[in-house]
mmCIF file of the N, C-alpha and C atoms, coordinates in Angstrom:
data_MODEL
# 
_entry.id   MODEL 
# 
loop_
_atom_site.group_PDB 
_atom_site.id 
_atom_site.type_symbol 
_atom_site.label_atom_id 
_atom_site.label_alt_id 
_atom_site.label_comp_id 
_atom_site.label_asym_id 
_atom_site.label_entity_id 
_atom_site.label_seq_id 
_atom_site.pdbx_PDB_ins_code 
_atom_site.Cartn_x 
_atom_site.Cartn_y 
_atom_site.Cartn_z 
_atom_site.occupancy 
_atom_site.B_iso_or_equiv 
_atom_site.pdbx_formal_charge 
_atom_site.auth_seq_id 
_atom_site.auth_comp_id 
_atom_site.auth_asym_id 
_atom_site.auth_atom_id 
_atom_site.pdbx_PDB_model_num 
ATOM 1   N N  . MET A 1 1  ? 52.505 -164.812 158.281 1.00 0.00 ? 1  MET A N  1 
ATOM 2   C CA . MET A 1 1  ? 53.574 -165.772 158.103 1.00 0.00 ? 1  MET A CA 1 
ATOM 3   C C  . MET A 1 1  ? 54.910 -165.029 158.114 1.00 0.00 ? 1  MET A C  1 
ATOM 4   N N  . ALA A 1 2  ? 55.891 -165.578 158.814 1.00 0.00 ? 2  ALA A N  1 
ATOM 5   C CA . ALA A 1 2  ? 57.209 -164.957 158.893 1.00 0.00 ? 2  ALA A CA 1 
ATOM 6   C C  . ALA A 1 2  ? 58.001 -165.264 157.626 1.00 0.00 ? 2  ALA A C  1 
ATOM 7   N N  . VAL A 1 3  ? 58.743 -164.281 157.174 1.00 0.00 ? 3  VAL A N  1 
ATOM 8   C CA . VAL A 1 3  ? 59.566 -164.435 155.972 1.00 0.00 ? 3  VAL A CA 1 
ATOM 9   C C  . VAL A 1 3  ? 61.023 -164.516 156.393 1.00 0.00 ? 3  VAL A C  1 
ATOM 10  N N  . LYS A 1 4  ? 61.763 -165.448 155.788 1.00 0.00 ? 4  LYS A N  1 
ATOM 11  C CA . LYS A 1 4  ? 63.179 -165.612 156.059 1.00 0.00 ? 4  LYS A CA 1 
ATOM 12  C C  . LYS A 1 4  ? 63.978 -165.470 154.772 1.00 0.00 ? 4  LYS A C  1 
ATOM 13  N N  . LEU A 1 5  ? 65.173 -164.934 154.912 1.00 0.00 ? 5  LEU A N  1 
ATOM 14  C CA . LEU A 1 5  ? 66.133 -164.903 153.811 1.00 0.00 ? 5  LEU A CA 1 
ATOM 15  C C  . LEU A 1 5  ? 67.034 -166.112 154.018 1.00 0.00 ? 5  LEU A C  1 
ATOM 16  N N  . ARG A 1 6  ? 67.005 -167.036 153.079 1.00 0.00 ? 6  ARG A N  1 
ATOM 17  C CA . ARG A 1 6  ? 67.731 -168.290 153.252 1.00 0.00 ? 6  ARG A CA 1 
ATOM 18  C C  . ARG A 1 6  ? 68.380 -168.730 151.957 1.00 0.00 ? 6  ARG A C  1 
ATOM 19  N N  . LEU A 1 7  ? 69.148 -169.819 152.037 1.00 0.00 ? 7  LEU A N  1 
ATOM 20  C CA . LEU A 1 7  ? 69.842 -170.372 150.879 1.00 0.00 ? 7  LEU A CA 1 
ATOM 21  C C  . LEU A 1 7  ? 69.078 -171.576 150.343 1.00 0.00 ? 7  LEU A C  1 
ATOM 22  N N  . GLN A 1 8  ? 69.002 -171.680 149.029 1.00 0.00 ? 8  GLN A N  1 
ATOM 23  C CA . GLN A 1 8  ? 68.476 -172.860 148.345 1.00 0.00 ? 8  GLN A CA 1 
ATOM 24  C C  . GLN A 1 8  ? 69.644 -173.525 147.646 1.00 0.00 ? 8  GLN A C  1 
ATOM 25  N N  . ARG A 1 9  ? 69.807 -174.831 147.855 1.00 0.00 ? 9  ARG A N  1 
ATOM 26  C CA . ARG A 1 9  ? 70.955 -175.534 147.285 1.00 0.00 ? 9  ARG A CA 1 
ATOM 27  C C  . ARG A 1 9  ? 70.659 -176.038 145.879 1.00 0.00 ? 9  ARG A C  1 
ATOM 28  N N  . PHE A 1 10 ? 71.603 -175.781 145.000 1.00 0.00 ? 10 PHE A N  1 
ATOM 29  C CA . PHE A 1 10 ? 71.578 -176.295 143.634 1.00 0.00 ? 10 PHE A CA 1 
ATOM 30  C C  . PHE A 1 10 ? 72.938 -176.893 143.346 1.00 0.00 ? 10 PHE A C  1 
ATOM 31  N N  . GLY A 1 11 ? 73.139 -177.401 142.154 1.00 0.00 ? 11 GLY A N  1 
ATOM 32  C CA . GLY A 1 11 ? 74.415 -177.987 141.774 1.00 0.00 ? 11 GLY A CA 1 
ATOM 33  C C  . GLY A 1 11 ? 74.407 -179.477 141.968 1.00 0.00 ? 11 GLY A C  1 
ATOM 34  N N  . SER A 1 12 ? 75.483 -180.112 141.557 1.00 0.00 ? 12 SER A N  1 
ATOM 35  C CA . SER A 1 12 ? 75.587 -181.564 141.648 1.00 0.00 ? 12 SER A CA 1 
ATOM 36  C C  . SER A 1 12 ? 76.359 -181.948 142.902 1.00 0.00 ? 12 SER A C  1 
ATOM 37  N N  . ASN A 1 13 ? 76.613 -183.231 143.055 1.00 0.00 ? 13 ASN A N  1 
ATOM 38  C CA . ASN A 1 13 ? 77.365 -183.710 144.212 1.00 0.00 ? 13 ASN A CA 1 
ATOM 39  C C  . ASN A 1 13 ? 78.743 -183.066 144.260 1.00 0.00 ? 13 ASN A C  1 
ATOM 40  N N  . LYS A 1 14 ? 79.098 -182.577 145.403 1.00 0.00 ? 14 LYS A N  1 
ATOM 41  C CA . LYS A 1 14 ? 80.402 -181.955 145.677 1.00 0.00 ? 14 LYS A CA 1 
ATOM 42  C C  . LYS A 1 14 ? 80.666 -180.710 144.842 1.00 0.00 ? 14 LYS A C  1 
ATOM 43  N N  . ARG A 1 15 ? 79.643 -180.155 144.204 1.00 0.00 ? 15 ARG A N  1 
ATOM 44  C CA . ARG A 1 15 ? 79.750 -178.905 143.438 1.00 0.00 ? 15 ARG A CA 1 
ATOM 45  C C  . ARG A 1 15 ? 78.562 -178.016 143.802 1.00 0.00 ? 15 ARG A C  1 
ATOM 46  N N  . PRO A 1 16 ? 78.475 -177.562 145.051 1.00 0.00 ? 16 PRO A N  1 
ATOM 47  C CA . PRO A 1 16 ? 77.284 -176.819 145.467 1.00 0.00 ? 16 PRO A CA 1 
ATOM 48  C C  . PRO A 1 16 ? 77.238 -175.416 144.869 1.00 0.00 ? 16 PRO A C  1 
ATOM 49  N N  . PHE A 1 17 ? 76.026 -174.935 144.749 1.00 0.00 ? 17 PHE A N  1 
ATOM 50  C CA . PHE A 1 17 ? 75.740 -173.598 144.266 1.00 0.00 ? 17 PHE A CA 1 
ATOM 51  C C  . PHE A 1 17 ? 74.434 -173.192 144.949 1.00 0.00 ? 17 PHE A C  1 
ATOM 52  N N  . TYR A 1 18 ? 74.353 -171.987 145.444 1.00 0.00 ? 18 TYR A N  1 
ATOM 53  C CA . TYR A 1 18 ? 73.195 -171.589 146.233 1.00 0.00 ? 18 TYR A CA 1 
ATOM 54  C C  . TYR A 1 18 ? 72.534 -170.337 145.671 1.00 0.00 ? 18 TYR A C  1 
ATOM 55  N N  . ARG A 1 19 ? 71.219 -170.258 145.850 1.00 0.00 ? 19 ARG A N  1 
ATOM 56  C CA . ARG A 1 19 ? 70.465 -169.036 145.607 1.00 0.00 ? 19 ARG A CA 1 
ATOM 57  C C  . ARG A 1 19 ? 70.090 -168.449 146.951 1.00 0.00 ? 19 ARG A C  1 
ATOM 58  N N  . VAL A 1 20 ? 70.174 -167.133 147.073 1.00 0.00 ? 20 VAL A N  1 
ATOM 59  C CA . VAL A 1 20 ? 69.662 -166.443 148.251 1.00 0.00 ? 20 VAL A CA 1 
ATOM 60  C C  . VAL A 1 20 ? 68.234 -166.044 147.908 1.00 0.00 ? 20 VAL A C  1 
ATOM 61  N N  . VAL A 1 21 ? 67.267 -166.543 148.680 1.00 0.00 ? 21 VAL A N  1 
ATOM 62  C CA . VAL A 1 21 ? 65.862 -166.304 148.386 1.00 0.00 ? 21 VAL A CA 1 
ATOM 63  C C  . VAL A 1 21 ? 65.137 -165.813 149.623 1.00 0.00 ? 21 VAL A C  1 
ATOM 64  N N  . ALA A 1 22 ? 64.004 -165.165 149.398 1.00 0.00 ? 22 ALA A N  1 
ATOM 65  C CA . ALA A 1 22 ? 63.066 -164.822 150.461 1.00 0.00 ? 22 ALA A CA 1 
ATOM 66  C C  . ALA A 1 22 ? 61.960 -165.857 150.396 1.00 0.00 ? 22 ALA A C  1 
ATOM 67  N N  . SER A 1 23 ? 61.730 -166.551 151.511 1.00 0.00 ? 23 SER A N  1 
ATOM 68  C CA . SER A 1 23 ? 60.688 -167.568 151.530 1.00 0.00 ? 23 SER A CA 1 
ATOM 69  C C  . SER A 1 23 ? 59.999 -167.567 152.880 1.00 0.00 ? 23 SER A C  1 
ATOM 70  N N  . GLU A 1 24 ? 58.808 -168.147 152.918 1.00 0.00 ? 24 GLU A N  1 
ATOM 71  C CA . GLU A 1 24 ? 58.083 -168.261 154.168 1.00 0.00 ? 24 GLU A CA 1 
ATOM 72  C C  . GLU A 1 24 ? 58.805 -169.263 155.061 1.00 0.00 ? 24 GLU A C  1 
ATOM 73  N N  . SER A 1 25 ? 58.759 -169.028 156.358 1.00 0.00 ? 25 SER A N  1 
ATOM 74  C CA . SER A 1 25 ? 59.551 -169.838 157.283 1.00 0.00 ? 25 SER A CA 1 
ATOM 75  C C  . SER A 1 25 ? 59.076 -171.279 157.376 1.00 0.00 ? 25 SER A C  1 
ATOM 76  N N  . ASN A 1 26 ? 57.820 -171.557 157.044 1.00 0.00 ? 26 ASN A N  1 
ATOM 77  C CA . ASN A 1 26 ? 57.334 -172.929 157.147 1.00 0.00 ? 26 ASN A CA 1 
ATOM 78  C C  . ASN A 1 26 ? 57.585 -173.753 155.888 1.00 0.00 ? 26 ASN A C  1 
ATOM 79  N N  . ARG A 1 27 ? 58.151 -173.178 154.854 1.00 0.00 ? 27 ARG A N  1 
ATOM 80  C CA . ARG A 1 27 ? 58.477 -173.908 153.624 1.00 0.00 ? 27 ARG A CA 1 
ATOM 81  C C  . ARG A 1 27 ? 59.783 -174.673 153.791 1.00 0.00 ? 27 ARG A C  1 
ATOM 82  N N  . SER A 1 28 ? 59.968 -175.705 152.978 1.00 0.00 ? 28 SER A N  1 
ATOM 83  C CA . SER A 1 28 ? 61.209 -176.480 153.037 1.00 0.00 ? 28 SER A CA 1 
ATOM 84  C C  . SER A 1 28 ? 62.360 -175.692 152.410 1.00 0.00 ? 28 SER A C  1 
ATOM 85  N N  . ARG A 1 29 ? 63.566 -176.183 152.614 1.00 0.00 ? 29 ARG A N  1 
ATOM 86  C CA . ARG A 1 29 ? 64.760 -175.476 152.146 1.00 0.00 ? 29 ARG A CA 1 
ATOM 87  C C  . ARG A 1 29 ? 64.723 -175.200 150.653 1.00 0.00 ? 29 ARG A C  1 
ATOM 88  N N  . ASP A 1 30 ? 64.387 -176.201 149.865 1.00 0.00 ? 30 ASP A N  1 
ATOM 89  C CA . ASP A 1 30 ? 64.378 -176.051 148.413 1.00 0.00 ? 30 ASP A CA 1 
ATOM 90  C C  . ASP A 1 30 ? 62.963 -175.911 147.871 1.00 0.00 ? 30 ASP A C  1 
ATOM 91  N N  . GLY A 1 31 ? 62.027 -175.549 148.723 1.00 0.00 ? 31 GLY A N  1 
ATOM 92  C CA . GLY A 1 31 ? 60.628 -175.436 148.313 1.00 0.00 ? 31 GLY A CA 1 
ATOM 93  C C  . GLY A 1 31 ? 60.308 -174.096 147.684 1.00 0.00 ? 31 GLY A C  1 
ATOM 94  N N  . ARG A 1 32 ? 59.026 -173.756 147.711 1.00 0.00 ? 32 ARG A N  1 
ATOM 95  C CA . ARG A 1 32 ? 58.539 -172.538 147.085 1.00 0.00 ? 32 ARG A CA 1 
ATOM 96  C C  . ARG A 1 32 ? 59.124 -171.298 147.765 1.00 0.00 ? 32 ARG A C  1 
ATOM 97  N N  . PHE A 1 33 ? 59.423 -170.279 146.981 1.00 0.00 ? 33 PHE A N  1 
ATOM 98  C CA . PHE A 1 33 ? 59.993 -169.049 147.512 1.00 0.00 ? 33 PHE A CA 1 
ATOM 99  C C  . PHE A 1 33 ? 59.206 -167.858 146.982 1.00 0.00 ? 33 PHE A C  1 
ATOM 100 N N  . LEU A 1 34 ? 59.442 -166.708 147.590 1.00 0.00 ? 34 LEU A N  1 
ATOM 101 C CA . LEU A 1 34 ? 58.737 -165.493 147.197 1.00 0.00 ? 34 LEU A CA 1 
ATOM 102 C C  . LEU A 1 34 ? 59.521 -164.698 146.148 1.00 0.00 ? 34 LEU A C  1 
ATOM 103 N N  . GLU A 1 35 ? 60.842 -164.621 146.327 1.00 0.00 ? 35 GLU A N  1 
ATOM 104 C CA . GLU A 1 35 ? 61.662 -163.850 145.383 1.00 0.00 ? 35 GLU A CA 1 
ATOM 105 C C  . GLU A 1 35 ? 63.118 -164.296 145.476 1.00 0.00 ? 35 GLU A C  1 
ATOM 106 N N  . ILE A 1 36 ? 63.806 -164.299 144.340 1.00 0.00 ? 36 ILE A N  1 
ATOM 107 C CA . ILE A 1 36 ? 65.241 -164.585 144.292 1.00 0.00 ? 36 ILE A CA 1 
ATOM 108 C C  . ILE A 1 36 ? 65.985 -163.279 144.531 1.00 0.00 ? 36 ILE A C  1 
ATOM 109 N N  . LEU A 1 37 ? 66.905 -163.289 145.500 1.00 0.00 ? 37 LEU A N  1 
ATOM 110 C CA . LEU A 1 37 ? 67.648 -162.081 145.842 1.00 0.00 ? 37 LEU A CA 1 
ATOM 111 C C  . LEU A 1 37 ? 69.072 -162.093 145.315 1.00 0.00 ? 37 LEU A C  1 
ATOM 112 N N  . GLY A 1 38 ? 69.616 -163.265 145.050 1.00 0.00 ? 38 GLY A N  1 
ATOM 113 C CA . GLY A 1 38 ? 70.976 -163.335 144.547 1.00 0.00 ? 38 GLY A CA 1 
ATOM 114 C C  . GLY A 1 38 ? 71.493 -164.761 144.551 1.00 0.00 ? 38 GLY A C  1 
ATOM 115 N N  . THR A 1 39 ? 72.815 -164.895 144.423 1.00 0.00 ? 39 THR A N  1 
ATOM 116 C CA . THR A 1 39 ? 73.457 -166.203 144.377 1.00 0.00 ? 39 THR A CA 1 
ATOM 117 C C  . THR A 1 39 ? 74.693 -166.212 145.259 1.00 0.00 ? 39 THR A C  1 
ATOM 118 N N  . TYR A 1 40 ? 75.103 -167.420 145.635 1.00 0.00 ? 40 TYR A N  1 
ATOM 119 C CA . TYR A 1 40 ? 76.326 -167.622 146.405 1.00 0.00 ? 40 TYR A CA 1 
ATOM 120 C C  . TYR A 1 40 ? 77.035 -168.849 145.855 1.00 0.00 ? 40 TYR A C  1 
ATOM 121 N N  . ASP A 1 41 ? 78.302 -168.690 145.460 1.00 0.00 ? 41 ASP A N  1 
ATOM 122 C CA . ASP A 1 41 ? 79.111 -169.793 144.956 1.00 0.00 ? 41 ASP A CA 1 
ATOM 123 C C  . ASP A 1 41 ? 80.262 -170.023 145.937 1.00 0.00 ? 41 ASP A C  1 
ATOM 124 N N  . PRO A 1 42 ? 80.164 -171.052 146.795 1.00 0.00 ? 42 PRO A N  1 
ATOM 125 C CA . PRO A 1 42 ? 81.214 -171.274 147.791 1.00 0.00 ? 42 PRO A CA 1 
ATOM 126 C C  . PRO A 1 42 ? 82.541 -171.741 147.204 1.00 0.00 ? 42 PRO A C  1 
ATOM 127 N N  . LEU A 1 43 ? 82.527 -172.330 146.012 1.00 0.00 ? 43 LEU A N  1 
ATOM 128 C CA . LEU A 1 43 ? 83.768 -172.796 145.412 1.00 0.00 ? 43 LEU A CA 1 
ATOM 129 C C  . LEU A 1 43 ? 84.627 -171.634 144.942 1.00 0.00 ? 43 LEU A C  1 
ATOM 130 N N  . VAL A 1 44 ? 83.989 -170.567 144.497 1.00 0.00 ? 44 VAL A N  1 
ATOM 131 C CA . VAL A 1 44 ? 84.694 -169.365 144.072 1.00 0.00 ? 44 VAL A CA 1 
ATOM 132 C C  . VAL A 1 44 ? 84.795 -168.377 145.229 1.00 0.00 ? 44 VAL A C  1 
ATOM 133 N N  . GLY A 1 45 ? 83.838 -168.444 146.141 1.00 0.00 ? 45 GLY A N  1 
ATOM 134 C CA . GLY A 1 45 ? 83.798 -167.523 147.275 1.00 0.00 ? 45 GLY A CA 1 
ATOM 135 C C  . GLY A 1 45 ? 83.213 -166.188 146.873 1.00 0.00 ? 45 GLY A C  1 
ATOM 136 N N  . LYS A 1 46 ? 82.108 -166.221 146.133 1.00 0.00 ? 46 LYS A N  1 
ATOM 137 C CA . LYS A 1 46 ? 81.522 -164.989 145.625 1.00 0.00 ? 46 LYS A CA 1 
ATOM 138 C C  . LYS A 1 46 ? 80.036 -164.950 145.939 1.00 0.00 ? 46 LYS A C  1 
ATOM 139 N N  . VAL A 1 47 ? 79.570 -163.795 146.426 1.00 0.00 ? 47 VAL A N  1 
ATOM 140 C CA . VAL A 1 47 ? 78.149 -163.564 146.679 1.00 0.00 ? 47 VAL A CA 1 
ATOM 141 C C  . VAL A 1 47 ? 77.705 -162.427 145.773 1.00 0.00 ? 47 VAL A C  1 
ATOM 142 N N  . LEU A 1 48 ? 76.693 -162.673 144.953 1.00 0.00 ? 48 LEU A N  1 
ATOM 143 C CA . LEU A 1 48 ? 76.102 -161.640 144.107 1.00 0.00 ? 48 LEU A CA 1 
ATOM 144 C C  . LEU A 1 48 ? 74.658 -161.458 144.556 1.00 0.00 ? 48 LEU A C  1 
ATOM 145 N N  . VAL A 1 49 ? 74.370 -160.294 145.155 1.00 0.00 ? 49 VAL A N  1 
ATOM 146 C CA . VAL A 1 49 ? 73.059 -160.051 145.730 1.00 0.00 ? 49 VAL A CA 1 
ATOM 147 C C  . VAL A 1 49 ? 72.581 -158.673 145.303 1.00 0.00 ? 49 VAL A C  1 
ATOM 148 N N  . ASP A 1 50 ? 71.291 -158.565 145.021 1.00 0.00 ? 50 ASP A N  1 
ATOM 149 C CA . ASP A 1 50 ? 70.667 -157.272 144.758 1.00 0.00 ? 50 ASP A CA 1 
ATOM 150 C C  . ASP A 1 50 ? 70.356 -156.627 146.107 1.00 0.00 ? 50 ASP A C  1 
ATOM 151 N N  . SER A 1 51 ? 71.195 -155.681 146.530 1.00 0.00 ? 51 SER A N  1 
ATOM 152 C CA . SER A 1 51 ? 71.064 -155.110 147.871 1.00 0.00 ? 51 SER A CA 1 
ATOM 153 C C  . SER A 1 51 ? 69.779 -154.299 148.038 1.00 0.00 ? 51 SER A C  1 
ATOM 154 N N  . GLU A 1 52 ? 69.211 -153.784 146.953 1.00 0.00 ? 52 GLU A N  1 
ATOM 155 C CA . GLU A 1 52 ? 67.935 -153.075 147.059 1.00 0.00 ? 52 GLU A CA 1 
ATOM 156 C C  . GLU A 1 52 ? 66.819 -154.034 147.457 1.00 0.00 ? 52 GLU A C  1 
ATOM 157 N N  . LYS A 1 53 ? 66.806 -155.224 146.852 1.00 0.00 ? 53 LYS A N  1 
ATOM 158 C CA . LYS A 1 53 ? 65.797 -156.223 147.209 1.00 0.00 ? 53 LYS A CA 1 
ATOM 159 C C  . LYS A 1 53 ? 65.987 -156.701 148.642 1.00 0.00 ? 53 LYS A C  1 
ATOM 160 N N  . VAL A 1 54 ? 67.242 -156.898 149.052 1.00 0.00 ? 54 VAL A N  1 
ATOM 161 C CA . VAL A 1 54 ? 67.521 -157.336 150.418 1.00 0.00 ? 54 VAL A CA 1 
ATOM 162 C C  . VAL A 1 54 ? 67.039 -156.295 151.418 1.00 0.00 ? 54 VAL A C  1 
ATOM 163 N N  . SER A 1 55 ? 67.347 -155.029 151.169 1.00 0.00 ? 55 SER A N  1 
ATOM 164 C CA . SER A 1 55 ? 66.919 -153.983 152.098 1.00 0.00 ? 55 SER A CA 1 
ATOM 165 C C  . SER A 1 55 ? 65.402 -153.851 152.113 1.00 0.00 ? 55 SER A C  1 
ATOM 166 N N  . LYS A 1 56 ? 64.745 -154.063 150.961 1.00 0.00 ? 56 LYS A N  1 
ATOM 167 C CA . LYS A 1 56 ? 63.281 -154.012 150.925 1.00 0.00 ? 56 LYS A CA 1 
ATOM 168 C C  . LYS A 1 56 ? 62.682 -155.101 151.793 1.00 0.00 ? 56 LYS A C  1 
ATOM 169 N N  . TRP A 1 57 ? 63.176 -156.323 151.655 1.00 0.00 ? 57 TRP A N  1 
ATOM 170 C CA . TRP A 1 57 ? 62.640 -157.431 152.445 1.00 0.00 ? 57 TRP A CA 1 
ATOM 171 C C  . TRP A 1 57 ? 62.940 -157.271 153.923 1.00 0.00 ? 57 TRP A C  1 
ATOM 172 N N  . MET A 1 58 ? 64.142 -156.810 154.255 1.00 0.00 ? 58 MET A N  1 
ATOM 173 C CA . MET A 1 58 ? 64.487 -156.646 155.663 1.00 0.00 ? 58 MET A CA 1 
ATOM 174 C C  . MET A 1 58 ? 63.704 -155.508 156.303 1.00 0.00 ? 58 MET A C  1 
ATOM 175 N N  . SER A 1 59 ? 63.404 -154.465 155.541 1.00 0.00 ? 59 SER A N  1 
ATOM 176 C CA . SER A 1 59 ? 62.589 -153.382 156.093 1.00 0.00 ? 59 SER A CA 1 
ATOM 177 C C  . SER A 1 59 ? 61.146 -153.820 156.287 1.00 0.00 ? 59 SER A C  1 
ATOM 178 N N  . ASN A 1 60 ? 60.708 -154.839 155.531 1.00 0.00 ? 60 ASN A N  1 
ATOM 179 C CA . ASN A 1 60 ? 59.365 -155.389 155.694 1.00 0.00 ? 60 ASN A CA 1 
ATOM 180 C C  . ASN A 1 60 ? 59.305 -156.460 156.773 1.00 0.00 ? 60 ASN A C  1 
ATOM 181 N N  . GLY A 1 61 ? 60.423 -156.735 157.456 1.00 0.00 ? 61 GLY A N  1 
ATOM 182 C CA . GLY A 1 61 ? 60.408 -157.654 158.579 1.00 0.00 ? 61 GLY A CA 1 
ATOM 183 C C  . GLY A 1 61 ? 61.009 -159.015 158.331 1.00 0.00 ? 61 GLY A C  1 
ATOM 184 N N  . ALA A 1 62 ? 61.604 -159.253 157.179 1.00 0.00 ? 62 ALA A N  1 
ATOM 185 C CA . ALA A 1 62 ? 62.224 -160.555 156.908 1.00 0.00 ? 62 ALA A CA 1 
ATOM 186 C C  . ALA A 1 62 ? 63.485 -160.710 157.748 1.00 0.00 ? 62 ALA A C  1 
ATOM 187 N N  . GLN A 1 63 ? 63.697 -161.918 158.261 1.00 0.00 ? 63 GLN A N  1 
ATOM 188 C CA . GLN A 1 63 ? 64.862 -162.211 159.083 1.00 0.00 ? 63 GLN A CA 1 
ATOM 189 C C  . GLN A 1 63 ? 65.808 -163.133 158.320 1.00 0.00 ? 63 GLN A C  1 
ATOM 190 N N  . PRO A 1 64 ? 67.095 -162.774 158.188 1.00 0.00 ? 64 PRO A N  1 
ATOM 191 C CA . PRO A 1 64 ? 68.040 -163.686 157.539 1.00 0.00 ? 64 PRO A CA 1 
ATOM 192 C C  . PRO A 1 64 ? 68.386 -164.835 158.479 1.00 0.00 ? 64 PRO A C  1 
ATOM 193 N N  . THR A 1 65 ? 68.624 -166.009 157.922 1.00 0.00 ? 65 THR A N  1 
ATOM 194 C CA . THR A 1 65 ? 69.083 -167.130 158.727 1.00 0.00 ? 65 THR A CA 1 
ATOM 195 C C  . THR A 1 65 ? 70.513 -166.840 159.183 1.00 0.00 ? 65 THR A C  1 
ATOM 196 N N  . ASP A 1 66 ? 71.012 -167.631 160.112 1.00 0.00 ? 66 ASP A N  1 
ATOM 197 C CA . ASP A 1 66 ? 72.364 -167.411 160.629 1.00 0.00 ? 66 ASP A CA 1 
ATOM 198 C C  . ASP A 1 66 ? 73.413 -167.499 159.528 1.00 0.00 ? 66 ASP A C  1 
ATOM 199 N N  . THR A 1 67 ? 73.246 -168.443 158.619 1.00 0.00 ? 67 THR A N  1 
ATOM 200 C CA . THR A 1 67 ? 74.200 -168.613 157.525 1.00 0.00 ? 67 THR A CA 1 
ATOM 201 C C  . THR A 1 67 ? 74.182 -167.416 156.588 1.00 0.00 ? 67 THR A C  1 
ATOM 202 N N  . VAL A 1 68 ? 73.000 -166.950 156.230 1.00 0.00 ? 68 VAL A N  1 
ATOM 203 C CA . VAL A 1 68 ? 72.885 -165.796 155.334 1.00 0.00 ? 68 VAL A CA 1 
ATOM 204 C C  . VAL A 1 68 ? 73.418 -164.547 156.024 1.00 0.00 ? 68 VAL A C  1 
ATOM 205 N N  . LYS A 1 69 ? 73.146 -164.403 157.300 1.00 0.00 ? 69 LYS A N  1 
ATOM 206 C CA . LYS A 1 69 ? 73.641 -163.245 158.050 1.00 0.00 ? 69 LYS A CA 1 
ATOM 207 C C  . LYS A 1 69 ? 75.164 -163.227 158.068 1.00 0.00 ? 69 LYS A C  1 
ATOM 208 N N  . SER A 1 70 ? 75.800 -164.395 158.257 1.00 0.00 ? 70 SER A N  1 
ATOM 209 C CA . SER A 1 70 ? 77.257 -164.444 158.268 1.00 0.00 ? 70 SER A CA 1 
ATOM 210 C C  . SER A 1 70 ? 77.842 -164.197 156.874 1.00 0.00 ? 70 SER A C  1 
ATOM 211 N N  . LEU A 1 71 ? 77.142 -164.658 155.819 1.00 0.00 ? 71 LEU A N  1 
ATOM 212 C CA . LEU A 1 71 ? 77.602 -164.379 154.452 1.00 0.00 ? 71 LEU A CA 1 
ATOM 213 C C  . LEU A 1 71 ? 77.535 -162.893 154.153 1.00 0.00 ? 71 LEU A C  1 
ATOM 214 N N  . PHE A 1 72 ? 76.434 -162.249 154.547 1.00 0.00 ? 72 PHE A N  1 
ATOM 215 C CA . PHE A 1 72 ? 76.299 -160.819 154.324 1.00 0.00 ? 72 PHE A CA 1 
ATOM 216 C C  . PHE A 1 72 ? 77.396 -160.051 155.056 1.00 0.00 ? 72 PHE A C  1 
ATOM 217 N N  . LYS A 1 73 ? 77.705 -160.484 156.269 1.00 0.00 ? 73 LYS A N  1 
ATOM 218 C CA . LYS A 1 73 ? 78.743 -159.814 157.038 1.00 0.00 ? 73 LYS A CA 1 
ATOM 219 C C  . LYS A 1 73 ? 80.118 -160.038 156.429 1.00 0.00 ? 73 LYS A C  1 
ATOM 220 N N  . LYS A 1 74 ? 80.384 -161.288 156.003 1.00 0.00 ? 74 LYS A N  1 
ATOM 221 C CA . LYS A 1 74 ? 81.696 -161.635 155.442 1.00 0.00 ? 74 LYS A CA 1 
ATOM 222 C C  . LYS A 1 74 ? 81.961 -160.916 154.130 1.00 0.00 ? 74 LYS A C  1 
ATOM 223 N N  . TYR A 1 75 ? 80.940 -160.796 153.276 1.00 0.00 ? 75 TYR A N  1 
ATOM 224 C CA . TYR A 1 75 ? 81.108 -160.191 151.959 1.00 0.00 ? 75 TYR A CA 1 
ATOM 225 C C  . TYR A 1 75 ? 80.570 -158.766 151.875 1.00 0.00 ? 75 TYR A C  1 
ATOM 226 N N  . ASN A 1 76 ? 80.316 -158.143 153.025 1.00 0.00 ? 76 ASN A N  1 
ATOM 227 C CA . ASN A 1 76 ? 79.917 -156.731 153.122 1.00 0.00 ? 76 ASN A CA 1 
ATOM 228 C C  . ASN A 1 76 ? 78.684 -156.401 152.284 1.00 0.00 ? 76 ASN A C  1 
ATOM 229 N N  . VAL A 1 77 ? 77.650 -157.207 152.443 1.00 0.00 ? 77 VAL A N  1 
ATOM 230 C CA . VAL A 1 77 ? 76.370 -156.934 151.788 1.00 0.00 ? 77 VAL A CA 1 
ATOM 231 C C  . VAL A 1 77 ? 75.520 -156.138 152.758 1.00 0.00 ? 77 VAL A C  1 
ATOM 232 N N  . THR A 1 78 ? 75.059 -154.982 152.335 1.00 0.00 ? 78 THR A N  1 
ATOM 233 C CA . THR A 1 78 ? 74.244 -154.167 153.224 1.00 0.00 ? 78 THR A CA 1 
ATOM 234 C C  . THR A 1 78 ? 72.779 -154.512 153.037 1.00 0.00 ? 78 THR A C  1 
ATOM 235 N N  . GLY A 1 79 ? 72.099 -154.688 154.142 1.00 0.00 ? 79 GLY A N  1 
ATOM 236 C CA . GLY A 1 79 ? 70.699 -155.020 154.105 1.00 0.00 ? 79 GLY A CA 1 
ATOM 237 C C  . GLY A 1 79 ? 69.805 -153.922 154.617 1.00 0.00 ? 79 GLY A C  1 
ATOM 238 N N  . LYS A 1 80 ? 70.398 -152.820 155.047 1.00 0.00 ? 80 LYS A N  1 
ATOM 239 C CA . LYS A 1 80 ? 69.592 -151.726 155.600 1.00 0.00 ? 80 LYS A CA 1 
ATOM 240 C C  . LYS A 1 80 ? 70.003 -150.400 155.038 1.00 0.00 ? 80 LYS A C  1 
# 
């Protein structure tokens, strides 16, 4: 099964808050995940990620989604 690094949405209406998680690609957006890697708060514009966990998952073959890849690039999160 392919593993993806993706965002899970939390928060109330018009107050989004996201978790960056590693999950299987066939799971739903807010479904079961393998590990929590960090958080993203778009209202503040802050990404808090454990870069060791990200690099571990990416070295094991996990692929970040386009949104997560752009967040990592924008906020200088190293995955390798």
